[in-house]
C-alpha positions in Angstrom: 126.9 100.4 88.2 129.4 102.4 90.3 128.7 105.7 88.6 130.1 104.4 85.3 128.8 106.6 82.4 126.8 104.6 79.8 127.6 105.9 76.4 128.8 104.9 72.9 131.9 106.8 73.8 132.7 104.1 76.3 131.9 100.6 74.7 132.8 98.7 77.8 130.2 100.4 79.7 127.5 99.0 77.5 128.2 95.6 79.1 126.4 96.9 82.2 123.1 97.4 80.5 120.4 94.8 79.5 120.1 93.8 75.9 117.0 96.0 75.1 118.8 99.0 76.4 122.0 98.1 74.7 120.3 97.9 71.4 118.4 101.1 72.0 121.6 103.0 72.7 123.2 101.7 69.5 120.3 102.7 67.4 120.3 106.2 68.9 124.0 106.3 67.8 123.6 105.1 64.3 120.2 106.2 63.1 117.9 108.9 64.5 115.1 107.8 62.1 115.1 104.1 63.2 115.6 105.1 66.8 112.4 107.0 66.6 110.3 104.5 64.5 111.5 101.0 65.9 110.4 101.7 69.5 106.8 102.0 68.1 106.9 98.1 67.4 105.3 95.6 70.0 107.7 94.4 72.6 107.9 91.0 71.0 109.1 92.5 67.7 111.3 95.3 69.1 114.3 93.1 69.8 114.5 91.3 66.5 113.9 94.4 64.4 116.3 96.5 66.3 118.9 93.6 66.0 118.1 93.4 62.3 118.8 97.0 61.7 122.3 96.8 63.5 123.2 93.8 61.6 122.4 95.8 58.2 124.3 98.7 59.6 127.4 96.6 60.1 127.3 95.6 56.4 126.8 99.3 55.5 129.8 100.1 57.8 132.1 97.6 55.9 130.8 98.8 52.4 131.3 102.5 53.3 134.6 102.1 54.8 137.1 104.1 52.6 140.3 102.4 53.8 139.1 98.9 52.8 140.0 97.6 49.5 137.2 95.9 47.4 138.8 92.5 48.2 138.8 93.3 51.9 135.1 94.4 51.7 134.3 91.1 50.0 136.1 89.1 52.5 134.6 90.8 55.6 131.1 90.7 54.1 131.5 86.9 53.3 132.8 86.2 56.8 129.9 88.2 58.3 127.3 86.2 56.5 128.6 83.0 58.2 128.7 84.7 61.6 125.1 85.8 61.4 124.0 82.2 60.3 126.2 80.4 62.8 126.9 82.8 65.7 130.5 81.7 65.4 133.8 83.7 65.3 132.2 87.1 66.0 135.0 88.1 68.4 138.1 87.4 66.1 136.0 89.2 63.3 135.4 92.2 65.3 139.2 92.3 66.5 140.3 92.0 62.8 137.9 94.7 61.5 137.9 97.4 64.1 141.4 98.6 63.7 140.9 99.0 60.0 138.1 101.7 60.3 139.0 105.2 59.5 138.1 108.4 61.1 135.6 109.0 58.4 133.5 106.2 59.8 131.4 107.6 62.7 132.3 107.0 66.4 128.9 105.2 66.8 129.8 102.8 64.1 133.2 102.3 65.6 131.5 101.3 68.6 129.0 99.1 66.8 132.0 97.0 65.4 133.6 96.7 68.8 130.5 95.4 70.4 129.5 93.2 67.4 129.9 89.9 69.3 127.1 90.9 71.6 124.8 92.0 68.7 125.4 88.5 67.2 124.9 86.9 70.7 121.4 88.6 70.7 120.7 87.4 67.2 121.0 83.9 68.3 118.5 84.3 71.1 115.7 84.5 68.6 113.6 81.7 67.0 114.9 79.8 63.9 112.6 81.5 61.5 113.6 85.0 62.9 117.3 84.2 62.5 116.7 82.8 59.0 114.9 86.0 58.1 117.7 88.1 59.5 120.5 86.0 57.9 118.8 86.0 54.5 118.5 89.7 54.4 122.2 90.1 55.5 123.4 87.6 52.9 121.4 89.4 50.2 123.0 92.8 51.2 126.4 91.6 51.7 126.6 89.8 48.3 124.6 92.4 46.5 126.1 95.6 47.4 129.8 94.8 46.3 128.5 94.3 42.8 127.7 98.0 42.8 130.9 99.1 44.8 133.0 97.6 42.0 131.3 99.9 39.4 132.4 103.2 38.3 129.4 105.3 39.6 130.6 108.8 38.6 128.1 109.1 35.6 125.2 107.2 37.3 123.8 103.6 36.9 123.1 102.7 33.2 119.4 101.9 33.5 116.3 102.1 35.7 116.4 98.4 36.0 120.0 98.8 37.6 118.6 101.1 40.0 115.8 98.7 40.8 118.3 96.0 41.6 120.5 98.3 43.7 117.5 99.3 45.8 116.5 95.7 46.2 120.0 94.9 47.6 120.1 97.9 50.1 116.4 98.3 51.0 114.0 95.8 49.3 115.5 92.9 51.0 115.2 94.8 54.3 111.4 95.2 53.5 111.1 91.4 52.9 112.8 90.6 56.2 110.4 92.9 58.1 107.4 91.2 56.3 108.8 87.9 57.4 109.2 89.1 61.0 105.7 90.6 61.0 104.2 87.3 59.7 106.1 85.3 62.2 104.7 87.6 65.0 101.0 87.4 63.9 99.2 84.6 62.4 96.6 87.3 61.3 99.3 89.2 59.4 100.6 86.0 57.9 97.4 85.4 56.0 98.7 88.2 53.7 102.1 86.9 53.5 102.6 86.6 49.7 101.3 89.9 48.9 103.1 91.5 51.8 106.3 90.2 50.6 105.8 91.5 47.1 104.7 95.0 48.3 107.6 95.1 50.9 110.1 95.2 48.1 108.5 98.3 46.6 108.1 99.8 50.1 111.9 99.6 50.5 112.7 100.9 47.1 110.4 103.9 47.7 112.4 104.8 50.8 115.6 104.2 49.1 115.0 106.3 46.0 113.8 109.2 48.4 117.2 109.1 50.0 119.0 108.9 46.7 117.1 112.0 45.4 117.6 113.8 48.5 121.3 113.1 48.5 122.2 113.7 44.9 124.6 116.4 45.6 126.0 115.0 48.8 126.9 111.8 46.8 128.3 114.0 43.9 131.0 115.4 46.4 132.1 111.7 46.6 131.9 111.3 42.8 129.1 108.9 43.2 125.8 109.0 41.3 122.9 106.5 41.7 120.7 108.1 39.1 119.8 106.0 36.0 121.3 107.3 32.8 118.4 105.9 30.5 115.8 108.2 32.3 117.9 111.2 31.7 118.9 110.4 28.3 115.1 110.3 27.4 115.0 113.9 28.6 117.9 115.0 26.8 120.4 115.4 29.7 123.6 113.6 30.1 124.6 112.7 33.7 128.2 113.0 32.6 127.5 116.8 32.9 126.0 116.6 36.4 127.3 119.1 38.9 126.0 121.3 41.7 126.0 124.1 39.1 123.6 122.2 36.8 120.6 124.4 35.9 118.9 122.5 33.1 115.2 122.0 32.4 116.1 118.5 30.9 117.6 117.5 34.2 114.6 118.7 36.1 112.4 116.7 33.7 114.3 113.4 34.6 114.2 114.3 38.3 110.4 114.8 38.1 110.0 111.3 36.4 112.0 109.8 39.3 110.0 111.5 41.9 106.8 110.1 40.2 108.3 106.5 40.1 109.3 106.9 43.9 105.7 108.1 44.6 104.3 104.9 43.0 106.5 102.9 45.2 105.3 104.8 48.2 101.7 104.2 47.2 102.5 100.5 47.3 103.9 101.2 50.8 100.5 102.5 51.8 98.7 99.4 50.4 101.2 97.3 52.4 100.4 99.2 55.6 96.7 98.9 55.0 97.0 95.1 54.8 98.2 95.1 58.5 95.4 94.7 61.0 94.0 97.9 62.3 94.6 97.0 65.9 98.3 96.6 65.3 98.8 100.2 65.9 102.5 99.9 66.7 103.4 98.1 63.4 101.2 100.6 61.5 103.0 103.6 63.1 106.3 102.1 62.4 105.4 102.0 58.7 103.4 105.2 58.5 106.0 107.4 60.0 108.7 106.2 57.6 106.1 106.5 54.7 105.0 109.9 55.7 108.4 111.3 56.2 109.4 110.0 52.7 106.4 111.7 51.1 107.1 114.9 52.8 110.8 114.7 51.6 109.7 114.1 48.0 107.4 117.0 48.2 110.2 119.3 49.3 112.4 118.1 46.4 109.5 118.5 43.9 109.0 122.1 45.3 112.7 122.9 45.4 114.2 121.1 42.1 117.2 123.5 42.1 118.4 122.5 45.7 122.1 122.0 46.0 122.4 120.2 49.5 120.4 117.7 51.2 119.8 120.1 54.2 117.7 122.2 51.8 115.1 119.4 51.2 115.4 117.8 54.8 112.0 117.9 56.5 111.6 119.9 59.7 110.9 118.7 63.2 107.4 120.2 62.7 107.0 117.9 59.7 108.0 114.9 61.7 105.5 115.9 64.4 102.8 116.3 62.0 103.4 112.9 60.5 103.3 111.4 63.9 100.1 113.1 64.7 98.5 112.2 61.4 99.4 108.6 61.8 97.8 108.5 65.2 94.7 110.1 64.1 94.2 108.3 61.0 96.3 105.1 61.4 93.5 102.7 62.1 91.3 103.8 59.2 92.2 102.8 55.7 89.8 105.3 54.0 91.3 108.1 55.8 94.8 106.9 55.2 94.1 106.7 51.4 92.6 110.3 51.5 95.5 111.7 53.5 98.0 110.0 51.1 96.3 111.3 48.0 96.0 114.7 49.5 99.5 115.2 50.5 101.2 113.6 47.6 98.9 114.8 44.7 101.6 116.9 43.2 104.2 114.1 43.0 102.6 112.1 40.3 103.4 113.2 36.8 100.2 113.7 34.7 99.5 111.0 32.2 102.1 108.5 33.8 100.8 105.6 35.8 102.6 103.2 38.1 101.3 99.7 38.5 101.6 97.4 41.6 104.5 94.9 41.3 103.7 91.5 40.4 106.7 89.8 41.8 110.3 90.3 42.9 111.2 88.2 39.6 110.8 91.3 37.8 114.1 92.6 39.2 115.9 89.8 37.1 117.9 88.8 40.2 
């Protein structure tokens, strides 16, 4: 390698590393969380899941880019869907998109767009079923996210059903894709395919709702609000009046209700994980680490309802280490997992309010 430094600051140097290391370096640049959890997966799953996350991140980069018009975003998203499906035209796509990215887009995401052709090349080394799972997810995200980008989000979404749909487009479909990849990997897992696919949407929604609640005030600085108006109207608070100075019991009541709903989704995530074979410790850890960190984040929000910045409810490294340790000690035992979940999350559920398991994706009216 003649002393060339391998880093995201030097995209050309990435051509010197094998595919697995290439994807690992990109993951470390664009997501600390997934750079931590994805390597827990079995080797036969790692490549496809890492690639899937990078594809989704490319869609996110397009959607979040402030310099692109709505029409440009629709164009690039539509083109990217075809590229993922066919593996064709990735090079000119990257050449067209890269110069349009602003300084607000992170350096790691700039690099991701520059090396996009190789990401797509890796996509098309997988089995047809795996490619189909990845392409279906990208298509759902790329077609669904612009629907919400076109809305005025200053005063929140209209209803909880709208929030459900948004969470499906950005996270629920990712859950479905992962369930498909897990079933492709293991015939034993595939025995629960239908139930896993249903629960996976709820799993994704629980994680996304947790992020939305954590990032309320960060989003507000961008004049964006993902909270559902109807939930807060019921408690007597108008989201039009939402600001970091908000100190209102009615707002906190609505927040508490949403925390309880997110808790219900995370309980479904636990059931999802418990359906996976106990001996598949890598896949269970992948799920349990994400689940545990989400539960602990919700607890911090519940305990600090007057927080004004996401850093105030961000879990500590100590919490992350505790999550990892707990999953390793109890991860194979469903009874212990249930006891642990109920113990840690008991304060998240609103008394007298129940959340039922999802019956089907059709409930989202997609």
